[in-house]
C-alpha positions as CSV (number, residue, x, y, z in Angstrom):
1,M,22.0,-61.7,20.7
2,I,25.3,-60.8,18.9
3,T,25.9,-62.6,15.6
4,P,29.5,-63.9,15.8
5,K,31.8,-63.7,12.8
6,T,31.7,-66.9,10.8
7,N,35.1,-66.8,9.0
8,K,35.8,-70.5,8.1
9,V,39.4,-70.6,9.4
10,L,39.8,-74.2,10.8
11,N,40.3,-77.5,8.9
12,V,40.5,-81.0,10.2
13,F,44.3,-80.7,11.0
14,D,43.6,-77.5,13.0
15,V,40.9,-79.3,14.9
16,I,43.2,-82.2,15.8
17,I,46.0,-79.8,16.9
18,M,43.7,-77.6,18.9
19,T,42.0,-80.5,20.5
20,M,45.3,-82.0,21.7
21,T,46.9,-78.7,22.6
22,A,43.9,-77.6,24.6
23,N,43.3,-80.9,26.4
24,F,46.5,-82.9,26.5
25,G,48.0,-81.5,29.8
26,I,51.6,-82.7,30.0
27,R,51.4,-81.7,33.7
28,W,48.9,-84.6,34.3
29,I,51.7,-87.1,33.3
30,A,53.6,-86.0,36.4
31,V,50.4,-86.4,38.6
32,A,49.8,-89.9,37.1
33,A,53.5,-90.9,37.4
34,G,53.4,-89.9,41.0
35,I,50.8,-92.6,41.5
36,G,53.1,-95.2,40.0
37,P,52.5,-98.0,37.4
38,S,49.0,-98.6,38.8
39,S,48.0,-95.3,37.1
40,I,48.0,-97.1,33.8
41,F,45.0,-99.1,35.1
42,L,43.4,-95.8,36.1
43,W,44.0,-94.3,32.7
44,L,42.4,-97.3,31.0
45,F,39.5,-97.5,33.5
46,G,38.9,-93.7,33.3
47,A,39.0,-93.9,29.5
48,L,36.5,-96.8,29.4
49,I,33.9,-95.3,31.7
50,F,34.4,-91.6,30.9
51,F,36.7,-90.5,28.1
52,L,35.6,-92.9,25.4
53,P,31.9,-92.2,25.9
54,L,32.5,-88.5,26.2
55,S,34.5,-88.4,23.0
56,I,31.9,-90.4,21.0
57,I,29.1,-88.3,22.5
58,T,30.9,-85.0,21.6
59,A,31.7,-86.1,18.1
60,Q,28.2,-87.3,17.4
61,L,26.6,-84.1,18.7
62,S,29.0,-81.9,16.9
63,R,28.1,-83.6,13.6
64,A,24.4,-83.4,14.3
65,Y,24.3,-79.8,15.6
66,P,27.2,-77.9,14.0
67,D,26.1,-74.7,15.7
68,A,28.3,-72.1,17.3
69,G,28.5,-72.6,21.1
70,G,29.2,-76.4,21.2
71,M,27.8,-77.8,24.5
72,Y,25.6,-74.7,25.0
73,A,23.9,-75.3,21.6
74,W,23.5,-79.0,22.3
75,V,21.9,-78.5,25.7
76,R,19.7,-75.7,24.4
77,N,18.4,-77.7,21.5
78,A,17.6,-80.7,23.8
79,L,16.5,-79.1,27.1
80,G,15.7,-75.4,26.4
81,D,17.3,-72.0,26.8
82,K,17.4,-71.9,30.6
83,H,19.5,-75.1,30.8
84,G,21.7,-73.9,27.9
85,F,22.4,-70.7,29.7
86,T,23.3,-72.6,32.9
87,V,25.8,-74.7,31.0
88,A,27.4,-71.6,29.3
89,W,27.6,-69.8,32.7
90,L,29.2,-72.7,34.5
91,Y,31.6,-73.4,31.6
92,W,32.8,-69.8,31.8
93,V,33.0,-69.7,35.6
94,T,35.0,-73.0,35.7
95,N,37.8,-71.5,33.8
96,I,38.2,-68.6,36.3
97,F,39.8,-71.3,38.5
98,Y,41.2,-73.5,35.7
99,Y,43.5,-70.8,34.3
100,P,45.3,-70.2,37.5
101,A,46.0,-73.9,37.9
102,I,47.6,-74.0,34.4
103,L,49.5,-70.8,35.1
104,I,51.0,-72.2,38.3
105,F,52.4,-75.1,36.1
106,L,53.6,-72.6,33.6
107,A,55.4,-70.5,36.2
108,S,57.0,-73.6,37.8
109,N,58.4,-74.6,34.4
110,L,59.6,-71.1,33.6
111,A,61.6,-71.1,36.9
112,F,63.6,-74.1,35.5
113,A,63.9,-72.5,32.1
114,I,65.7,-69.5,33.6
115,G,68.0,-71.6,35.7
116,R,66.3,-70.7,39.0
117,P,64.5,-74.0,40.1
118,E,64.2,-72.8,43.7
119,L,61.6,-70.2,42.5
120,A,59.2,-73.1,41.6
121,T,58.3,-73.3,45.3
122,D,58.1,-69.5,45.9
123,P,54.5,-68.4,46.2
124,K,55.3,-64.7,45.4
125,Y,57.2,-65.7,42.3
126,I,54.4,-68.0,41.2
127,M,51.7,-65.4,41.7
128,T,53.7,-62.6,39.9
129,T,54.6,-64.8,36.9
130,A,51.1,-66.2,36.7
131,L,49.6,-62.7,36.5
132,I,52.1,-61.5,33.9
133,G,51.5,-64.7,31.8
134,F,47.7,-64.4,31.9
135,W,47.7,-60.8,30.8
136,L,50.0,-61.7,27.9
137,I,47.4,-64.3,26.9
138,V,44.6,-61.7,27.1
139,A,46.6,-59.5,24.7
140,I,47.1,-62.4,22.2
141,S,43.5,-63.5,22.4
142,S,42.2,-60.1,21.6
143,F,43.2,-60.6,18.0
144,G,40.6,-63.4,17.6
145,L,40.7,-67.1,16.5
146,K,42.2,-66.5,13.0
147,A,45.4,-65.1,14.5
148,S,45.4,-67.2,17.7
149,K,45.2,-70.5,15.9
150,Y,48.7,-70.1,14.6
151,F,50.1,-69.5,18.1
152,V,48.1,-72.5,19.3
153,G,49.5,-74.7,16.5
154,I,53.1,-73.6,17.2
155,G,52.6,-74.1,20.9
156,G,51.2,-77.6,20.4
157,I,53.9,-78.8,18.0
158,L,56.9,-77.3,19.8
159,G,55.6,-77.3,23.4
160,L,53.8,-80.7,23.5
161,F,54.7,-83.0,20.7
162,F,58.4,-82.2,20.7
163,P,58.9,-82.7,24.5
164,M,56.8,-85.9,24.4
165,L,58.7,-87.3,21.4
166,L,62.0,-86.7,23.3
167,L,60.6,-88.2,26.5
168,I,59.6,-91.3,24.7
169,I,62.8,-91.7,22.8
170,F,65.1,-91.1,25.8
171,G,62.8,-93.2,28.0
172,V,63.0,-96.3,25.7
173,I,66.8,-95.9,25.4
174,A,67.2,-95.5,29.2
175,Y,65.0,-98.5,29.9
176,F,67.1,-100.9,27.8
177,K,70.4,-99.3,28.8
178,W,70.0,-98.8,32.5
179,G,66.6,-100.3,33.5
180,S,63.8,-98.5,35.2
181,A,63.8,-96.4,38.4
182,T,60.3,-97.8,39.1
183,D,59.4,-101.4,39.6
184,F,57.3,-102.5,36.5
185,S,56.5,-106.0,37.8
186,P,52.9,-107.0,36.9
187,S,51.7,-106.6,40.5
188,Q,52.6,-102.9,40.5
189,F,50.1,-102.2,37.7
190,I,47.2,-103.3,40.0
191,P,46.0,-100.5,42.3
192,G,46.3,-101.4,46.0
193,G,44.4,-100.1,49.0
194,G,40.9,-100.7,47.9
195,V,38.4,-98.8,45.7
196,T,37.9,-95.8,48.1
197,S,41.6,-95.0,48.4
198,N,42.0,-94.8,44.6
199,L,38.9,-92.7,43.8
200,P,40.7,-89.3,44.3
201,S,43.4,-90.4,41.9
202,L,40.8,-91.6,39.4
203,T,39.0,-88.3,39.7
204,M,42.1,-86.3,38.8
205,I,42.8,-88.6,35.8
206,M,39.2,-88.2,34.5
207,F,39.6,-84.5,34.8
208,A,42.8,-84.7,32.8
209,M,40.8,-86.4,30.0
210,A,37.8,-84.0,30.2
211,G,37.4,-81.0,27.8
212,V,37.4,-82.5,24.3
213,E,34.1,-80.8,23.6
214,V,35.7,-77.3,23.9
215,I,36.7,-77.1,20.3
216,A,33.1,-77.7,19.2
217,T,32.5,-74.1,20.5
218,F,34.2,-72.9,17.3
219,S,32.1,-75.0,15.0
220,N,31.0,-72.0,12.9
221,R,34.7,-71.3,12.3
222,V,35.3,-74.8,10.9
223,K,35.3,-75.2,7.1
224,N,33.3,-78.4,7.0
225,P,32.0,-78.9,10.6
226,R,30.1,-82.1,9.9
227,R,33.2,-83.8,8.6
228,D,36.3,-81.9,9.9
229,L,35.0,-81.4,13.4
230,Y,33.8,-85.0,13.8
231,L,37.1,-86.5,12.5
232,G,39.2,-84.0,14.3
233,L,37.6,-84.6,17.7
234,L,38.0,-88.4,17.4
235,G,41.5,-88.2,16.1
236,G,42.6,-85.7,18.8
237,S,41.0,-87.7,21.5
238,A,42.8,-90.9,20.4
239,G,46.1,-89.0,20.4
240,I,45.5,-87.6,23.9
241,F,44.9,-91.0,25.4
242,V,48.0,-92.6,23.8
243,L,50.3,-89.8,24.9
244,Y,49.0,-89.9,28.5
245,V,49.6,-93.7,28.9
246,V,53.0,-93.8,27.1
247,G,54.2,-90.5,28.8
248,T,53.3,-91.8,32.2
249,L,55.3,-95.0,31.7
250,M,58.3,-93.0,30.4
251,M,58.2,-90.7,33.5
252,N,58.4,-93.7,35.8
253,V,61.3,-95.1,33.9
254,F,63.3,-92.0,35.0
255,A,61.9,-91.4,38.5
256,T,60.1,-93.2,41.3
257,P,56.6,-92.1,42.2
258,E,57.7,-90.8,45.6
259,T,60.2,-88.3,44.1
260,L,58.0,-86.6,41.6
261,S,56.4,-83.2,42.1
262,K,52.9,-82.5,40.9
263,T,53.9,-79.2,39.3
264,S,57.4,-79.8,38.1
265,G,57.7,-83.6,37.7
266,I,58.2,-83.5,33.9
267,I,61.2,-81.2,34.4
268,Q,62.6,-83.6,37.0
269,A,62.5,-86.3,34.4
270,F,64.4,-84.2,31.9
271,Q,66.9,-83.2,34.5
272,I,67.7,-86.9,34.8
273,V,68.0,-87.1,31.0
274,D,70.5,-84.2,31.3
275,V,72.7,-86.3,33.5
276,K,72.3,-89.7,31.9
277,F,72.7,-88.5,28.3
278,H,75.1,-85.6,29.0
279,V,72.8,-82.9,27.6
280,A,72.9,-80.3,30.3
281,W,70.9,-77.8,28.3
282,L,67.9,-80.0,27.5
283,S,65.7,-79.6,30.6
284,R,65.9,-75.8,30.3
285,L,64.9,-76.0,26.7
286,I,62.0,-78.3,27.5
287,A,60.9,-76.0,30.3
288,S,60.7,-73.1,27.9
289,A,58.8,-75.2,25.4
290,L,56.2,-76.3,28.1
291,A,55.7,-72.6,29.0
292,V,54.8,-71.8,25.4
293,A,52.4,-74.9,25.3
294,E,50.6,-73.8,28.4
295,L,50.1,-70.3,26.9
296,A,48.7,-71.9,23.8
297,A,46.3,-74.1,25.8
298,I,45.0,-71.2,27.8
299,I,44.3,-69.2,24.7
300,V,41.8,-71.9,23.5
301,W,40.3,-72.1,27.0
302,L,40.0,-68.3,27.2
303,L,38.3,-67.8,23.9
304,A,35.9,-70.8,23.8
305,P,33.9,-70.2,27.1
306,I,33.8,-66.5,26.3
307,I,32.4,-67.1,22.8
308,M,30.0,-69.6,24.3
309,F,28.7,-67.3,27.0
310,F,29.0,-63.8,25.5
311,E,28.3,-64.5,21.9
312,C,25.8,-67.4,21.9
313,T,23.6,-66.8,24.9
314,P,20.8,-64.2,24.6
315,R,21.3,-60.6,25.7
316,G,19.5,-59.2,28.8
317,V,21.5,-61.1,31.4
318,L,24.6,-58.9,31.5
319,P,25.2,-55.3,30.6
320,N,25.5,-54.7,26.9
321,W,29.1,-53.5,27.1
322,M,30.0,-57.1,28.2
323,H,28.9,-58.3,24.7
324,K,31.0,-55.8,22.7
325,S,33.3,-57.3,20.1
326,N,36.3,-55.7,18.5
327,A,37.2,-55.6,14.8
328,D,38.5,-59.3,15.0
329,G,35.1,-60.5,16.4
330,T,36.4,-61.0,19.9
331,P,34.3,-60.0,23.0
332,I,37.1,-57.8,24.2
333,N,35.3,-56.4,27.3
334,A,34.4,-59.9,28.5
335,I,38.0,-61.0,28.2
336,L,39.2,-58.0,30.2
337,F,36.6,-58.6,32.8
338,Q,37.6,-62.2,33.1
339,G,41.2,-61.1,33.4
340,V,40.4,-59.1,36.5
341,L,38.5,-62.1,38.1
342,V,41.3,-64.5,37.3
343,S,43.9,-62.1,38.8
344,I,41.9,-62.0,42.0
345,V,41.7,-65.8,42.2
346,I,45.5,-66.1,41.7
347,M,46.2,-63.6,44.5
348,V,43.7,-65.2,47.0
349,T,45.0,-68.8,46.3
350,S,48.6,-67.7,46.9
351,L,47.7,-67.6,50.6
352,L,47.7,-71.4,50.7
353,P,50.7,-72.9,52.5
354,N,52.6,-74.4,49.5
355,I,52.6,-74.6,45.7
356,N,51.3,-78.2,45.5
357,A,48.3,-77.2,47.8
358,M,47.7,-74.1,45.6
359,Y,47.7,-76.3,42.5
360,Q,45.4,-79.0,43.9
361,V,42.8,-76.7,45.4
362,L,42.4,-74.9,42.0
363,V,42.2,-78.2,40.1
364,L,39.6,-79.6,42.4
365,M,37.5,-76.5,42.5
366,S,37.6,-76.6,38.7
367,T,36.7,-80.2,38.8
368,I,33.5,-79.6,40.7
369,L,32.3,-76.7,38.6
370,F,33.5,-78.2,35.3
371,F,31.8,-81.6,35.9
372,I,28.4,-80.2,36.5
373,P,27.7,-79.2,32.8
374,Y,28.5,-82.9,31.9
375,F,25.3,-83.8,33.7
376,Y,23.5,-81.6,31.3
377,L,25.5,-82.9,28.3
378,A,24.7,-86.6,29.1
379,I,21.0,-85.9,29.6
380,A,20.9,-83.8,26.4
381,Y,22.5,-86.6,24.5
382,I,19.8,-89.1,25.7
383,F,17.1,-86.6,24.6
384,S,18.9,-86.3,21.2
385,L,19.3,-90.1,20.5
386,H,16.3,-90.1,18.1
387,H,17.8,-87.4,16.1
388,L,21.3,-89.0,16.1
389,K,19.8,-92.3,14.9
390,M,21.8,-94.0,17.6
391,N,20.9,-97.3,19.3
392,K,19.0,-96.2,22.3
393,T,20.4,-98.9,24.7
394,L,24.0,-98.2,23.7
395,G,23.4,-94.4,23.9
396,V,21.9,-94.6,27.4
397,F,24.8,-96.9,28.5
398,M,27.4,-94.3,27.3
399,A,25.6,-91.4,28.9
400,S,25.2,-93.4,32.2
401,G,29.0,-93.9,32.2
402,V,29.5,-90.2,32.0
403,L,26.9,-89.5,34.7
404,I,28.3,-92.0,37.2
405,S,31.9,-90.9,36.6
406,I,31.2,-87.2,37.2
407,A,29.1,-88.0,40.3
408,L,32.0,-89.9,41.8
409,G,34.4,-87.2,40.7
410,I,32.5,-84.5,42.6
411,I,32.1,-86.5,45.8
412,V,35.8,-87.5,46.1
413,S,37.0,-84.0,45.3
414,F,36.3,-83.1,48.9
415,V,38.9,-85.4,50.4
416,P,41.7,-83.1,51.8
417,S,45.1,-83.3,50.2
418,S,47.9,-84.9,52.3
419,D,49.8,-81.6,51.9
420,L,47.4,-80.0,54.3
421,K,48.5,-80.8,57.8
422,T,46.7,-78.3,60.1
423,M,43.0,-77.8,60.8
424,H,43.3,-74.2,59.6
425,D,44.6,-75.4,56.2
426,I,42.0,-78.1,55.9
427,V,39.1,-75.7,56.8
428,F,40.4,-73.1,54.3
429,Y,40.7,-75.8,51.6
430,E,37.2,-77.2,52.2
431,S,35.7,-73.7,52.4
432,E,37.1,-72.8,48.9
433,L,35.8,-76.1,47.5
434,V,32.3,-75.6,49.0
435,L,31.8,-71.8,48.9
436,G,33.3,-71.2,45.5
437,P,30.9,-73.4,43.5
438,V,27.9,-72.5,45.6
439,L,28.6,-68.8,45.2
440,F,28.9,-69.0,41.4
441,I,26.1,-71.4,40.8
442,G,23.8,-69.3,42.9
443,L,24.9,-66.1,41.1
444,G,24.2,-67.8,37.7
445,W,20.7,-68.7,38.8
446,L,20.1,-65.1,40.0
447,L,21.3,-63.7,36.8
448,Y,18.9,-65.9,34.8
449,R,16.0,-65.1,37.1
450,F,16.7,-61.4,36.7
451,R,16.6,-61.8,33.0
452,K,13.2,-63.5,33.2
453,I,11.9,-60.6,35.3
454,T,13.1,-57.9,32.9
455,T,11.8,-59.9,29.9
456,N,8.3,-60.2,31.5
457,K,8.3,-56.5,32.0
């Protein structure tokens, strides 16, 4: 096993900023606002059954086991090396599909930033921009966490907090001056259509709130992991939830759910601000800021799974050259290898009929793969309750909430999007969702089995 560098470069403020930058996806506000005011109920319900238990579980485990690797270390300590490896493998593979989804959002916003909004629906432009953006991220990430944290901090402050502050300020002024584009009567906040029809939306919202455990991967880079990591994770999680709820409301002040795009809805809201407040330059500035924020988020999500998988898991599964680190302690060959895989996914997914379909299939495939490690996390937490000195009944209740949530999330992910009209499109969509996870889970099992055989020899 490679011993990772343990430079203590992160404090509690860094943890909060990185947690929010990596996990607060401003793109999810457009998705939620597209549901309408009833999405507030879904945010609250998703937080109660999934996000709150997940945040508490993550904070407790990070304080009890401040080891490099985060979720990998927690599962390994509770359930053994085999299950720890499975988590690290799936966590890494998930992001092969997650990066393209973020990059599509980045490319859509960049089209508005350069004054060419029509490009936001051009698959060739989206594919080309996503590829260029990702390889820029690979270059930045190669300098390691010490250098990358500054870019992540700048991206979070300028690309997330600044746009959200402006959205809230302009939204409040617009509400009292002109009223709301969306009906905010009490009945609109109650989801209609029954439980089944709302499950896909709830799944997307839960996925938006997933991922706070990623920063724990860098625990050996935190100056005081038992204190700074614990407080930083809880503080960052609280900030994420507040911004999601308030941001969704402000989006619906400016636009009705029917008019919002999943990938460029936030820019639509700021284009309305341009007109109402006579600031024609603002939406383009915001689009540029969002592009920087997405780059910052991907850096965290690029480094964390690679550190988890290529630094923390034992050697013998993959060729030794995959574990090679550069002078900054970054597994550079692993990053380059992942860059090739992500590029292939971007090009294949560009064959889907439209940008919204591209975005949704990538998000849902990520959902399926990403939620599976949470089964392990919840079970590992239950096995660790005696060490955490946690009330067993309360601990099992929180873990059960996570288990039930992710089970529902995986099931409803297979419901086809309304953007898919033909049987060909639906078959292609379902095939990606089924074959992608099956292929990568099976490959992970084969890799571990091969390692066992070589070890026995």
